[in-house]
C-alpha positions in Angstrom: 68.3 -23.1 20.4 65.0 -25.1 22.2 65.0 -28.9 22.4 62.7 -31.3 21.5 62.3 -33.2 24.7 62.4 -32.9 28.0 66.7 -33.5 29.0 68.4 -35.8 31.0 69.5 -34.5 35.0 72.5 -34.5 34.1 72.6 -31.9 31.9 72.7 -28.2 31.7 69.3 -28.2 30.4 67.6 -29.6 33.1 69.0 -27.6 35.2 67.9 -24.3 33.2 64.2 -25.7 33.4 64.3 -26.7 36.7 65.8 -23.1 38.6 63.0 -20.8 36.0 60.7 -23.2 36.7 61.4 -22.8 40.7 61.5 -19.1 40.6 58.3 -18.6 39.0 58.6 -18.6 35.2 55.3 -18.9 33.3 54.6 -22.6 32.2 53.5 -21.0 28.1 56.9 -18.9 28.6 58.8 -22.0 30.0 57.5 -24.0 27.3 57.2 -22.2 24.7 61.4 -21.6 24.9 61.9 -25.2 24.9 60.2 -26.0 22.1 57.0 -28.4 24.2 54.1 -28.0 24.2 52.5 -26.9 27.3 51.2 -29.9 28.9 54.4 -31.8 27.9 56.0 -29.2 30.2 53.5 -30.1 33.2 53.8 -33.4 32.3 57.5 -33.8 32.9 57.9 -31.3 35.8 56.0 -33.3 37.7 57.0 -36.3 36.6 60.5 -35.2 37.6 59.6 -33.8 41.0 60.0 -30.4 40.1 57.3 -28.0 42.3 57.7 -24.6 42.7 59.8 -23.1 45.8 57.4 -20.1 47.0 54.4 -19.7 48.7 51.6 -17.1 47.1 53.5 -14.9 50.0 56.9 -14.7 48.7 55.6 -14.6 44.9 57.0 -11.5 43.6 53.9 -9.4 42.2 53.7 -7.8 39.0 54.0 -4.7 39.5 53.4 -2.0 36.1 55.6 -0.3 34.2 55.9 3.7 34.6 54.4 5.0 31.1 56.1 8.6 30.8 54.6 9.2 27.2 55.6 13.2 26.3 52.0 14.7 26.2 50.7 14.4 22.3 48.6 17.5 21.3 45.0 17.1 21.4 42.1 19.1 19.4 40.1 20.8 22.3 36.1 20.1 22.6 33.6 22.8 21.4 30.7 21.2 22.3 27.5 22.3 20.2 25.4 25.1 20.9 21.5 25.7 20.3 20.6 22.0 21.5 17.0 22.2 23.4 16.6 19.2 25.3 17.9 18.1 28.6 21.6 16.7 28.7 22.3 13.4 28.6 25.8 11.4 29.9 27.6 8.5 27.3 28.1 5.0 28.4 30.1 3.0 26.8 31.5 -0.5 27.7 34.9 -2.1 26.5 35.3 -5.5 27.8 36.8 -9.2 26.3 39.2 -7.4 24.1 41.7 -10.6 24.8 44.3 -8.3 22.7 46.8 -10.6 21.6 44.6 -13.8 21.0 44.7 -15.9 17.6 41.0 -17.5 16.5 39.9 -18.0 13.0 38.4 -15.2 11.8 40.7 -12.9 14.6 44.1 -11.9 15.4 46.1 -8.8 16.5 45.4 -6.9 12.7 41.6 -7.6 12.5 41.4 -6.5 16.6 43.3 -2.8 15.5 40.6 -2.5 12.6 37.5 -3.2 14.7 38.8 -0.8 17.6 39.3 1.7 14.9 35.3 1.1 14.3 35.1 1.1 17.6 35.5 4.7 17.5 33.8 5.9 14.3 30.5 3.7 15.5 30.3 5.3 18.8 30.5 9.1 17.3 28.3 8.0 14.5 25.9 7.3 17.2 26.7 10.4 19.3 26.4 12.9 16.5 22.6 11.5 15.7 21.8 12.1 19.2 23.5 15.3 19.7 20.9 16.2 17.0 18.8 16.8 19.9 19.8 17.1 23.5 23.4 18.3 23.9 25.9 14.9 25.0 29.2 16.5 26.9 30.1 14.1 28.9 31.7 10.2 28.3 31.9 7.3 30.9 34.0 4.9 29.6 33.3 1.2 31.6 36.0 -1.4 31.2 34.6 -5.1 32.8 38.0 -7.3 31.8 39.8 -9.4 30.0 40.9 -6.7 28.1 44.7 -9.1 28.0 44.0 -13.0 26.8 47.1 -13.0 29.0 49.0 -16.6 28.3 47.8 -19.4 31.2 46.6 -22.5 30.3 43.8 -22.9 32.7 42.5 -20.1 31.1 42.4 -21.9 28.1 45.7 -19.6 26.3 47.4 -22.2 24.8 50.6 -21.4 22.5 48.7 -22.2 19.6 46.6 -19.2 20.7 48.7 -16.2 21.2 50.5 -13.9 19.2 52.3 -12.6 22.3 53.6 -13.0 26.0 51.0 -11.4 28.0 53.6 -7.8 28.8 53.9 -7.5 25.1 50.4 -8.2 24.9 49.6 -5.2 27.4 52.6 -2.6 26.4 52.5 -3.6 22.7 48.8 -3.4 21.6 46.4 -3.3 24.3 48.1 0.1 25.6 49.0 2.2 21.9 45.4 0.9 21.4 43.0 2.1 24.3 45.6 5.2 24.4 44.4 6.1 21.1 40.6 5.4 21.3 40.4 7.5 24.5 42.4 10.7 23.8 39.9 10.6 20.5 37.5 10.5 22.6 38.7 13.1 24.8 38.6 15.7 21.2 34.9 15.1 21.5 33.3 15.1 24.7 34.1 17.8 27.2 35.2 15.4 30.6 35.8 11.1 30.2 35.5 9.4 33.6 36.7 6.0 33.4 35.9 3.2 35.6 38.0 -0.1 35.7 37.3 -3.7 36.7 39.6 -6.6 36.6 38.7 -10.1 34.6 39.5 -13.5 34.7 41.9 -14.3 31.9 44.2 -11.7 33.7 45.0 -13.6 36.2 48.9 -15.1 35.6 48.6 -17.8 38.2 46.3 -20.6 40.5 48.5 -19.0 43.3 48.8 -16.0 42.8 46.5 -13.2 44.4 43.5 -12.2 42.9 44.9 -8.8 42.6 47.9 -9.9 40.2 46.4 -9.5 37.6 47.4 -8.8 33.5 44.1 -6.8 33.8 45.1 -4.6 36.8 48.8 -3.9 35.7 47.3 -2.8 31.9 44.6 -0.2 33.5 47.3 1.0 36.1 50.1 1.8 33.0 46.7 3.4 31.0 46.7 5.5 34.1 49.9 6.5 34.2 50.2 7.5 30.2 46.3 9.6 30.6 47.5 11.7 33.2 48.5 14.7 31.1 44.8 14.6 30.5 42.3 15.6 32.5 40.5 12.0 32.7 39.6 10.4 35.2 40.3 6.7 36.0 39.1 4.7 38.7 40.9 1.2 39.4 39.2 -1.4 41.6 40.9 -3.9 43.1 37.8 -5.7 44.4 36.2 -8.0 41.5 32.6 -4.9 41.2 32.6 -1.3 41.6 30.0 0.7 42.3 29.6 3.3 39.8 27.3 6.4 39.3 26.2 8.5 36.7 23.6 10.9 36.8 22.3 9.4 39.8 21.8 6.4 39.2 23.8 3.2 40.3 25.8 0.8 38.1 27.2 -2.4 39.4 29.9 -3.7 37.4 31.8 -6.8 37.5 33.1 -9.3 35.2 30.7 -11.8 34.6 32.9 -15.2 35.2 31.7 -15.1 39.2 29.1 -18.0 37.4 29.5 -21.1 36.4 28.0 -22.9 33.2 28.0 -25.8 30.2 25.4 -25.2 28.7 25.3 -21.6 27.4 24.5 -18.4 29.6 23.5 -19.4 33.3 21.0 -16.7 33.5 19.3 -17.8 36.7 22.5 -18.4 38.6 23.3 -14.9 36.9 19.6 -13.0 38.5 20.1 -14.5 41.3 23.6 -13.6 42.6 22.7 -10.1 41.3 19.6 -10.3 43.6 22.3 -10.9 46.8 24.6 -8.5 46.1 21.6 -5.5 45.3 20.9 -5.9 49.1 25.0 -7.1 50.4 26.5 -3.9 48.2 23.1 -1.5 48.9 21.0 -1.0 45.9 22.1 -0.2 42.6 19.9 0.8 39.7 21.9 -1.3 36.5 24.5 -4.0 36.0 26.8 -4.5 33.2 28.9 -7.6 32.8 31.2 -9.3 30.5 33.0 -12.9 30.2 30.2 -14.3 27.8 31.4 -13.0 24.8 27.5 -12.7 23.4 25.9 -9.2 24.2 22.3 -9.1 26.0 20.0 -7.3 28.5 17.3 -8.1 30.4 15.3 -7.5 33.3 16.6 -8.8 36.3 13.5 -7.0 38.8 11.8 -4.1 38.7 14.0 -2.3 40.2 17.3 -3.8 38.3 17.9 -3.9 34.1 21.5 -5.7 33.3 23.7 -5.4 30.1 26.2 -8.3 29.1 28.8 -6.7 26.7 29.9 -8.2 23.6 33.9 -9.2 23.0 35.8 -7.9 20.0 37.2 -11.9 19.0 35.4 -13.8 16.9 35.2 -18.0 16.5 36.5 -18.2 20.3 36.7 -21.5 21.7 34.9 -20.3 25.1 32.4 -19.2 23.0 31.7 -21.6 21.1 32.3 -24.5 24.0 30.6 -23.1 26.3 28.1 -20.3 25.1 27.3 -22.4 22.1 27.3 -20.0 19.3 30.4 -18.4 17.3 29.7 -14.5 18.7 29.8 -11.1 16.6 32.2 -8.5 17.5 30.2 -5.7 19.5 30.1 -3.5 22.8 27.5 -1.8 24.1 26.8 2.1 24.4 24.1 3.9 26.0 22.7 7.3 27.1 22.1 8.3 30.6 18.8 10.4 31.7 19.3 13.0 35.3 15.8 11.6 35.7 14.7 8.6 33.3 17.9 6.8 33.3 19.1 5.1 30.5 17.2 6.6 28.1 19.0 4.5 24.2 20.6 1.8 23.8 23.0 0.2 20.6 24.9 -2.7 20.5 27.9 -1.2 18.1 29.1 -4.1 15.5 32.8 -3.2 14.8 33.0 -5.1 11.6 30.4 -4.8 8.6 31.0 -8.1 7.4 29.0 -9.5 10.7 26.2 -6.7 9.8 22.8 -8.6 8.8 23.4 -9.3 4.6 20.2 -7.9 2.8 18.7 -11.8 0.7 19.0 -9.9 -2.9 17.2 -12.1 -5.5 
């Protein structure tokens, strides 16, 4: 049974809270367990002088649970014959899924339905282009914030989450992503996955940056995909360089730029130009974070893609970006000589498609 106010020092409840906080229990978990708001719990912990009893070096690192699932039988892909055009590789961006988040128009049930729509809309585009040339290979790039997390300082308040971070990973995101990727495996000859972390996954301000829910999800997913000959590359850095058809794509999450009046295009462009020289030349950049799909040219050498998000009416999008976003993810095709030849921003919920004004 929870408590409605902070207990006195001579009570067992006080000692339990003190021990739990000193040993590293999260503020969200502690406040939920004792029926207090996170801000109220934080104020009382400070007022009572209760502090963490470990340094970042001593913190126990959260490791992914090994996923030892028996392999499921999937249908073998058979390439279409008779297509005369040059083959292309399809690229799909996945990011800002925020599994476990609750908004006025999104929750885990809506998330799962939009995930199913993601597969359908992606394959609709694939099948259209396969009438012209072969598309046998798929590259999936995950750009972070695949789960919502549970940290107050990242905006994951009690009223915005359906469950804790581990449940978000193992009960929502992991089974949905596994189902999505295995469905694609039946429709492509090869699948390669590249993944970078987001900011919502960082589970403590003092934890190492690699102690991140996204990375835990990625490694669990990699374990689950062991049986299926699917290559998955998880970066411990904030970024990852991906080569597709000889063209270089610089992937990162997008929280490296601060803004209070929408997407900071100028700051983004300036830093991408610096990265161009620091990390070596690249042809494209992909990121997420801003919950709004967009693309623009950085220079004559580099083009940038900003991925959308699955949640709608997210407080970050409304307060910082200044718009109620629609659920979208990018997909595009890569040609061995021409680079990216086509792009589609996939709308994952038919309610957000343009409506005709019928009179």
